[in-house]
C-alpha positions as CSV (number, residue, x, y, z in Angstrom):
1,M,107.1,148.5,120.5
2,V,104.6,146.5,118.5
3,D,104.7,142.8,119.0
4,D,106.2,141.0,116.0
5,S,103.7,138.3,116.3
6,L,101.0,140.8,115.4
7,T,102.6,141.6,112.0
8,G,103.7,138.1,111.0
9,S,107.3,137.0,109.8
10,L,107.8,139.4,106.8
11,R,109.9,142.4,107.1
12,P,107.9,145.5,107.7
13,A,108.4,146.9,104.3
14,D,107.3,143.5,102.7
15,E,104.3,143.2,104.9
16,M,103.2,146.8,104.2
17,A,103.5,146.1,100.4
18,R,101.4,143.0,100.7
19,L,98.8,145.0,102.7
20,L,98.9,147.7,100.1
21,G,98.3,145.3,97.3
22,G,95.0,144.0,98.7
23,F,93.0,146.3,96.2
24,R,94.2,144.1,93.4
25,V,93.4,140.8,95.0
26,T,89.8,142.0,95.7
27,Q,89.3,143.0,92.1
28,L,90.9,139.8,90.9
29,L,88.3,137.6,93.2
30,F,85.3,139.8,92.1
31,T,86.3,139.3,88.4
32,A,86.6,135.5,88.9
33,A,83.2,135.5,90.8
34,A,81.6,137.6,88.0
35,L,82.7,135.3,85.3
36,G,81.7,132.2,87.3
37,V,85.2,130.5,86.8
38,A,85.0,128.4,90.0
39,D,81.9,127.0,88.8
40,A,83.2,126.2,85.4
41,L,86.3,124.4,86.9
42,A,84.1,122.4,89.3
43,R,84.3,119.2,87.2
44,G,87.8,119.3,86.7
45,P,90.8,121.2,84.9
46,K,90.2,123.1,81.7
47,D,92.6,124.7,79.2
48,V,92.4,128.4,79.3
49,E,91.2,128.6,75.7
50,A,88.0,126.4,76.3
51,L,87.6,128.1,79.7
52,A,87.6,131.7,78.3
53,R,85.0,130.5,75.6
54,E,82.7,129.0,78.4
55,V,82.8,132.2,80.7
56,G,83.1,134.9,78.0
57,A,86.4,136.2,78.5
58,H,89.6,137.0,76.5
59,P,92.0,134.0,76.7
60,G,95.2,136.0,77.2
61,A,93.7,138.1,79.8
62,L,92.0,135.4,81.7
63,H,95.2,133.3,81.8
64,R,97.1,136.3,83.5
65,M,94.2,136.7,86.0
66,L,94.1,133.0,86.8
67,R,97.9,133.0,87.2
68,A,97.8,135.8,89.5
69,L,95.2,134.3,91.8
70,A,97.0,130.9,91.6
71,S,100.0,132.8,93.4
72,H,97.4,133.3,96.3
73,G,96.1,129.6,96.2
74,V,93.1,130.5,94.2
75,F,93.3,128.1,91.3
76,L,96.1,126.2,90.3
77,E,98.0,126.0,86.9
78,T,98.4,122.2,86.6
79,S,100.3,122.5,83.2
80,P,101.1,125.3,80.9
81,G,97.7,127.0,79.9
82,W,95.5,124.4,82.1
83,F,94.0,125.5,85.4
84,A,92.1,123.5,88.0
85,S,90.1,124.6,91.1
86,T,91.5,124.5,94.7
87,P,89.7,124.4,98.1
88,L,90.1,128.0,98.4
89,A,88.6,128.6,94.9
90,D,85.7,126.2,95.7
91,V,84.4,128.9,98.2
92,L,83.6,131.0,95.2
93,R,81.3,128.4,93.7
94,D,77.3,128.8,93.8
95,D,76.5,125.4,94.9
96,V,78.8,125.0,98.0
97,P,77.6,125.6,101.5
98,G,79.0,128.9,102.9
99,S,79.7,130.2,99.4
100,L,81.2,133.7,99.5
101,R,80.6,134.5,95.9
102,P,77.9,136.8,97.0
103,M,80.3,138.7,99.1
104,A,82.7,138.9,96.2
105,L,80.2,140.2,93.8
106,S,79.2,142.9,96.4
107,Y,82.8,144.1,97.1
108,G,83.5,144.6,93.5
109,Q,80.4,146.6,92.5
110,P,81.2,150.1,91.4
111,W,78.9,151.7,93.9
112,W,80.6,149.7,96.8
113,W,84.2,149.8,95.5
114,D,84.1,153.6,94.5
115,S,82.9,154.5,98.0
116,F,85.8,152.9,99.5
117,G,87.9,155.2,97.3
118,R,86.4,157.9,99.4
119,L,87.7,156.7,102.8
120,L,89.9,159.7,103.4
121,D,86.8,162.0,103.0
122,A,85.0,159.8,105.5
123,V,87.6,160.1,108.0
124,R,88.2,163.7,107.6
125,T,84.5,164.7,107.8
126,G,82.9,161.8,109.9
127,E,80.3,161.5,107.0
128,A,79.4,158.4,105.1
129,A,81.5,158.3,101.8
130,F,78.7,156.8,100.0
131,D,76.3,159.8,100.8
132,R,79.0,162.3,99.6
133,L,79.6,160.3,96.5
134,H,76.1,159.4,95.4
135,G,74.2,162.3,96.9
136,E,71.9,160.0,98.8
137,P,72.0,157.5,101.7
138,F,72.9,154.0,100.9
139,F,69.4,152.3,101.6
140,A,67.7,155.0,99.5
141,F,70.1,154.3,96.6
142,L,69.1,150.4,97.0
143,E,65.5,151.5,96.8
144,R,66.1,153.1,93.4
145,R,68.5,150.4,92.0
146,P,66.7,147.0,92.1
147,D,69.8,145.5,90.5
148,A,72.1,146.8,93.3
149,A,69.5,145.7,95.8
150,A,69.6,142.2,94.5
151,V,73.4,141.9,94.9
152,F,73.4,143.3,98.3
153,D,70.5,141.2,99.5
154,A,72.3,138.1,98.2
155,N,75.2,139.0,100.0
156,M,73.3,139.7,103.4
157,A,71.4,136.3,102.9
158,A,74.6,134.3,102.4
159,M,76.0,135.9,105.5
160,T,72.9,135.2,107.6
161,E,72.8,131.6,106.3
162,G,76.1,130.9,107.7
163,E,75.3,132.2,111.1
164,A,71.5,131.3,111.5
165,E,72.0,127.9,113.1
166,A,74.2,129.2,115.8
167,I,71.9,132.1,116.6
168,V,68.7,130.0,116.6
169,A,70.4,127.4,118.9
170,A,71.7,130.1,121.4
171,Y,68.4,131.4,122.6
172,P,65.3,129.5,124.2
173,F,62.9,130.1,121.4
174,G,61.1,127.0,122.4
175,Q,59.7,128.9,125.4
176,V,57.8,131.7,123.1
177,D,55.2,131.5,120.6
178,A,55.5,134.5,118.3
179,V,58.5,136.2,116.8
180,T,58.9,139.3,114.6
181,D,62.2,139.6,112.8
182,V,62.6,143.3,112.2
183,G,64.4,144.0,108.8
184,G,65.0,140.3,108.4
185,G,65.7,140.6,104.6
186,G,65.2,137.5,102.6
187,G,64.4,135.4,105.5
188,A,67.5,133.3,106.1
189,L,67.2,133.6,109.8
190,V,63.4,133.2,109.9
191,G,63.8,129.9,107.8
192,A,66.4,128.6,110.4
193,L,63.9,129.5,113.1
194,L,61.1,127.6,111.5
195,A,63.1,124.6,110.8
196,R,64.4,124.2,114.4
197,W,61.3,125.5,116.2
198,P,58.3,124.3,114.2
199,H,55.6,125.6,116.8
200,L,56.8,129.3,116.2
201,R,54.5,131.8,114.4
202,V,57.0,134.4,112.7
203,S,56.4,137.7,111.1
204,L,59.2,139.2,108.9
205,L,59.1,143.0,108.3
206,D,61.2,144.6,105.5
207,R,61.2,146.5,102.2
208,A,59.3,145.0,99.3
209,A,62.5,143.9,97.3
210,A,64.0,142.2,100.3
211,L,60.7,140.1,100.9
212,E,60.9,138.7,97.4
213,G,63.8,136.6,98.6
214,A,61.6,135.2,101.6
215,R,58.8,134.3,99.1
216,A,61.6,132.3,97.0
217,R,62.4,130.5,100.2
218,G,58.9,129.5,100.5
219,L,58.3,131.5,103.6
220,T,54.5,132.1,103.4
221,A,51.4,132.3,105.6
222,P,50.3,130.9,107.9
223,R,53.4,130.1,109.8
224,C,55.3,133.2,108.3
225,V,53.5,136.5,107.7
226,L,55.5,138.9,105.3
227,V,55.1,142.5,106.4
228,E,56.1,145.2,103.8
229,G,57.2,148.3,105.6
230,D,59.9,150.6,106.8
231,F,61.0,149.6,110.3
232,T,62.2,153.2,111.1
233,R,58.5,154.2,110.9
234,F,56.7,151.3,112.1
235,V,57.2,147.9,113.9
236,P,53.9,145.6,114.4
237,P,52.8,144.8,117.7
238,G,51.9,141.4,119.1
239,A,55.3,139.3,119.3
240,D,56.8,137.7,122.3
241,V,60.3,138.2,120.8
242,Y,61.6,141.0,118.4
243,L,64.9,140.3,116.5
244,L,67.2,142.9,115.2
245,K,69.9,141.2,113.5
246,D,72.6,143.4,111.8
247,V,70.4,146.3,111.8
248,L,71.6,148.7,114.4
249,H,75.2,148.8,113.2
250,D,73.9,150.3,109.9
251,W,72.8,153.5,111.6
252,N,74.2,156.4,113.8
253,D,73.4,156.5,117.4
254,E,70.4,158.8,117.0
255,Q,69.0,156.6,114.3
256,A,69.6,153.5,116.2
257,V,67.8,154.8,119.2
258,A,64.7,155.8,117.1
259,I,64.7,152.1,115.7
260,L,64.9,150.7,119.3
261,R,62.0,153.0,120.4
262,R,59.9,151.8,117.4
263,C,60.5,148.2,118.7
264,R,59.8,149.3,122.4
265,T,56.4,150.9,121.3
266,A,55.4,147.6,119.7
267,M,56.5,145.5,122.9
268,T,54.1,144.7,125.6
269,G,54.4,142.9,129.0
270,A,57.1,140.4,129.1
271,A,58.1,140.8,125.5
272,R,61.8,140.5,124.7
273,L,64.0,142.2,122.2
274,L,67.1,140.4,120.8
275,V,69.8,142.5,119.3
276,V,72.1,140.4,117.3
277,E,75.3,142.1,116.4
278,R,79.1,141.7,116.5
279,L,80.5,143.3,119.8
280,M,83.7,145.6,119.2
281,P,86.5,144.2,121.3
282,T,89.4,146.1,123.1
283,G,93.2,145.5,122.4
284,N,95.2,145.2,119.1
285,A,94.5,141.5,118.4
286,P,93.0,140.8,114.8
287,A,89.3,141.3,114.8
288,A,87.1,141.1,111.7
289,V,84.6,143.5,113.3
290,T,87.0,146.3,113.2
291,H,86.9,146.0,109.1
292,V,83.0,145.7,109.3
293,D,83.3,149.1,111.2
294,I,85.1,150.6,108.4
295,T,82.4,149.4,105.9
296,M,79.8,151.0,108.0
297,L,81.7,154.4,108.2
298,V,82.1,154.2,104.5
299,L,78.7,152.9,103.2
300,T,76.0,153.6,105.7
301,G,77.1,156.2,108.5
302,G,76.6,153.5,111.0
303,R,79.2,151.8,113.4
304,E,80.1,148.6,115.3
305,R,79.9,149.0,119.1
306,T,81.0,147.7,122.5
307,L,78.6,146.1,124.8
308,E,78.4,149.1,126.9
309,E,77.6,151.3,124.0
310,Y,74.7,149.0,123.1
311,A,73.5,149.0,126.5
312,S,73.5,152.9,126.5
313,L,71.4,152.9,123.2
314,L,68.9,150.4,124.9
315,E,68.7,152.6,128.0
316,Q,67.9,155.7,125.8
317,A,65.0,153.6,124.4
318,D,63.6,152.6,127.7
319,L,65.0,149.2,127.5
320,D,67.0,147.3,129.9
321,L,69.8,144.9,128.8
322,L,69.5,141.6,130.6
323,R,72.3,139.6,129.3
324,A,74.6,139.0,126.3
325,I,74.5,135.4,124.9
326,D,77.7,134.2,123.0
327,T,76.9,132.2,119.7
328,R,79.2,129.8,118.0
329,A,79.3,132.5,115.2
330,D,81.0,135.8,115.7
331,Q,77.6,137.3,116.6
332,S,76.2,137.8,120.2
333,I,72.7,138.1,121.2
334,L,71.8,141.0,123.5
335,E,68.6,140.3,125.3
336,A,66.5,143.4,126.5
337,R,63.0,143.9,128.0
338,I,61.0,146.9,128.8
339,S,62.6,149.1,131.3
340,A,61.5,148.2,135.0
341,T,61.9,152.0,135.9
């Protein structure tokens, strides 16, 4: 039997109906984020007519959308036709720390949303639904579509910003001089590293579009060297520590081992590799990583892994796992060195 505590207090049919309706909530939140409703209500309640003019929406349709979101605690109808923000809605504002607006904007994009509509195909075939739908891999698509890449990069940057402080505090970067962030995107983690450890010399390796975000953060030479390139083909030598944050989970096992081998080739002597990923737990307790794993199945063909599975990948790349370091975020740091054998 299933423990009732795992399914909540609703009757099974009611709980199932709530779960099945999740697709509507995602689109409601995406639409609110795309219109900038939370930002428009940041200074106080507004009537729906004025709000519709400000955000560029149909008053009647906007009213219906806000009413639906208010039933979830996102926005509040203070009097007929007047809406205010709530603490939950504030998370969709651009100007708040930890904003989830970039996430909402990603989840509702047709190239993201439509791929999840092919989950059945992915489960039947084991192949990424995105590839089958678009005829090319996810990251190749982003290379061709700067508009899509900008949305994706903003989401990744916002996610990393929320985790960066915990990551840079969990490892003794004060004992090293040079760090290379492999696939570090717009530099959110690099920025946190340099803020906490001002002595570091850091290189950031990623595709050209992602590096624009790093430049916008002011990450420039001499303390930060931006290296345009494909980490599946080349990783520059010379660092004491190589970082791979949220990279390996994007790739299948064969591809992940190839990336690790690129890093291994760049490493010398006592250099360390830090793999920063969520670890897949066992058991039935709620775990956000299980849903991230489905995102990998649908979009990239990658997967989330257990500690033992990461250790196996490292071993295949001639690297030894030394330890797993918990952070205050939901990420772990897996420290590896060149194999001693």
